[in-house]
N, C-alpha and C positions, 0 to 999 in steps of 0.2 A: 343549292344552285349557285354556281360561281358568277360573280358579276365582273364585267370588264372595267378596268380602271386605266387611266392614261399614265399613271405613275404609281409609286410604291405605297402611298398612304392607304390605310384601311379605315373602314367606317365602323364607328362604335355606337351608333344610334340608328334605330329603325322605327318607323311608325307607318301607319296606313289604315285603310278602312276595312281590312279583313284580318289584321293581326289578332290572333287568339280566337278567330271564328272557325267553327267546325267546317271542314271542306264539304262542298256539295256540288252537284252538277251545275246548278245555276249559282255562281259565286261572285260576290261583289254587290255593289249598289245597283238597283234596277232603275233604269231611266227609260222613258218612252220617247222614241225619236219622232220627228216629223216626217211627212211624206215628201221627200225631195226638198225639204227645208229644215233647217236646224230648229230643234225644240228649244224652249227656254232652259237656261242653265239650271241644273239641279245639284244641290250640294252633295259631295261625296266624302269630304273630309273637313271637319271644322278646324278653325284656327287654334282652338284649345287642344287639339290633338297633335299639333306640330309645335313642340316646345324647344326645338333646336334648329338652327340654320341647316338646311339640307342641300345636297349637291348632286343628287341623282334621283330619278324616278323610274320605277319599273311599273308597266301597265299591262294588264290582261283584259281583253274584251271578249266576252263569251255569250253563248246562248241566244244567238240571233237566228240560226238556221231553222228552216222548216221544210218538211218533205215536199217534193215536187214544186218548190217555190223558189223563184229567183229573187234574191234579196241583197242587191248591192247596198252597202252601208258605209257611212263615215261617222266618226266620233271625234269630238274635240274636247280638250281639257281647258277649263278656264281658271283664273286665279284672281283673288282679291288679296293683295299683300297686307292690307290693313285688318284682315279678318272679317270683313263684312260680306255683303252679297252683291257688290257692284263688280261683276266679273269682267275681265278682259280675256281675249283669246290668248292662250299660253302655248299649248301644243295643238296645232290645227290639223284637221282633216285626216285623221288616222283611218286608213282604209281597213275595213273589218268585214267585208262582204261574207255573208253566210257563215259567220264564225260559229264553230261548234260549241258544245258545252265545255265547262272547265275540265270535266273528266276526259273529254276528247282532246283537250289542249287549248282551244280558243286561239286568239291572236295575241302575240306578245311584242312589246316594244320597250326599249330602255334608252333614256336620254340623260346625259350628264349636264344638268342645268341647275341653276341656283333657285331655291325656294326659301324665302326668309321665314324665320320663326314667327308663328302667329298667323301665317297666311291661311286662307280658306280656299279649298279646291272644289271645283264643280265639273260636271260633264254635260254634254249636249250631243244629240244624235240626229242623223238623217238617214232615211231608208228609201230605196227606190221600189216601193210597193205600197199599195193603198192599205193593206193589212200590215201596219208597221210593227206590231209586236213590241218587244222590249230589247234593250241591250243591257248586259251586266258589265259593270266596270269595277275592276279591282286594282288598287294602287299600293305600292310600297315606296316609302321615301327613306333616303339614307343620308345621315349627317354625322357630325362629330368626327371628322377625319383625323387620323393620327398626325398628319403633316399637311396643313392646308396650303402652305406656300408652294408645294410641289403638285397640287391637284389641279388638273385642267377641267374647267367647266364653263358653260355658256350661260347667257341670260335669256335665251329664247330659241324657238324652233320655227323654221319656215318650211311649208309644204310646196312641192313642185310636181305638177301634173294632175292635180285634183280637178274633177268636174262636179261642182256642187249642185248643178241643175239635175244631175242623174245619180248623185250620191256614189260616185265611182272615181276612177282615175283616168289616165290616158290609155286608149286602146293599143294593145301590143299583140302581135301575131306570134304565137309560140312556135319554136322549132320542135322537132321530134327526134329524129336520128342525129341531128346536129343543132347547135345553138340557133335561136332565131336571130333576125337582124336587129341591130340597134335602132331604137325608136326614140326620137326626141320627146322628152317629158316637159321641158321648159328650161328657164334660166333662173339663176339665183338672184335674189335681191340684196342679200347680205354676203359678206365674206364668211364662209362656213368652214368649220374645222372637223366636224364629225358627222357621220351619215347613218341613217336608218332608211328602210324602204319596205314596201308591202305590195301585195297584189289582191285583186278581186276577181270573182266570177259571177256573171249574171245569167245563169243557165238553170232551167227547171229540171234537167235530167243530167246531173253531173256523172262522170264516169268513176264509179267506185274503185278505189285503189290507185287512182292517178296520183303521181308525184310530180310536182313542178319544182324547178330550181330557177331563181331569178338573180340577175346581176344588175348593178347600176354603174355608170361610168361618167367621166367628164371629158369632153373633147369636141371634135368637129364632125363626128359621124364616121370618120375614117381612122384618125389617130386618137385613140382612147386611153385614158388613165382609169383603171378599175378602182371604183370606190368601195365596192362590196360585191362578193361573188358567192353563188351557190346557196342562197338562202332557201330553205326547204319549206314547201307548202304542200299539204297532203289532204286528199279527200278520203276519209276513213270509211264512210258508209254510203249507201244510196239515198241518204236523207238530205242531200245537198248541203253538207257542211264542209267548210274549208278551214283548216287549222294551220297556223304558221309557227315555226319554232322560234325560241328566244335566241337572238343573235346579239353580239356586242356591237355598239356603234363603231364604225370604222373611221380611224383618224387620218383623214386626208384633207388638206386645205384647198378650197376652191374659191377663187375671187368672186366678188359681185359681178354679175353679168355672165357667169360661166354657164355653158350649156350642159344639161344633165340628160343622160340617156338611160333607157332600160331595155332589157331583153329577157327572154325566158326559154326554157326547154321543158318538154313534157315526156313522161315515161311511156305514155301510150297515145291514143288519139286525143288530141287537145279538145277541150271543152269550148263552148261559145262565149263570146263577150268577155274577153280577158283584158284586164287593165292593171296599171301600176301607178304608184305614187312614191316619190322620194322625199326625204326629210333631212334638212341640214340644220345643225346646231350652230348658233352664232353667239 
């Protein structure tokens, strides 16, 4: 799997919580989310496993979906840079509603951010269902770049559009034969230079085989600068699982106070309760 980089340096170090682990449908560290509230952080990668400074993290969240069950979900990654267990929010509110198994794909994100050697990482989850189940979280970290001075990376991530009271994002109406309308997700707090985004569905009867594409933009609702386009999200079965492809972070600078919008389009009849969240790296 190729990883996006903002410049020529290559990474010569990788670590994570699943490196060397035999693949399985439920892949990664199992965490138990709260019901519309975040659970206590659970360690997913000890400081002793991160022996070099790292500048990128790949995340897969999987094994949330359950048949005939609506399970909007969020997951966040915490960090303690001293290697202890006093975690602070590092990558917040990753939307992972009804994520399928790792075999089905799950939900993927990649962020070009700095993780110091010796840091400890943890994960916490929230699900909009009294039967919370579990979330599986797999991470890969990349370090030892061949040319650090030419590598673009950030110190944190901010989420735009999350609704933590319902473990979801901002409601968006999907288009079908044409793109849906731009919907305001929120405004940036920081000056951000790279973008990721995701979508969720809270529907007990998803349409098997539906494909969604999602876009995010910066503007005023009429004049838009595209930040990312046509990210694919697929419903593979009738078991209410939603899987999102791995996309590179899109390198567009947006100032603090910038308005971020989302829209989507569906290959068939759109499902109910569709939401989106955007993520800016700063």
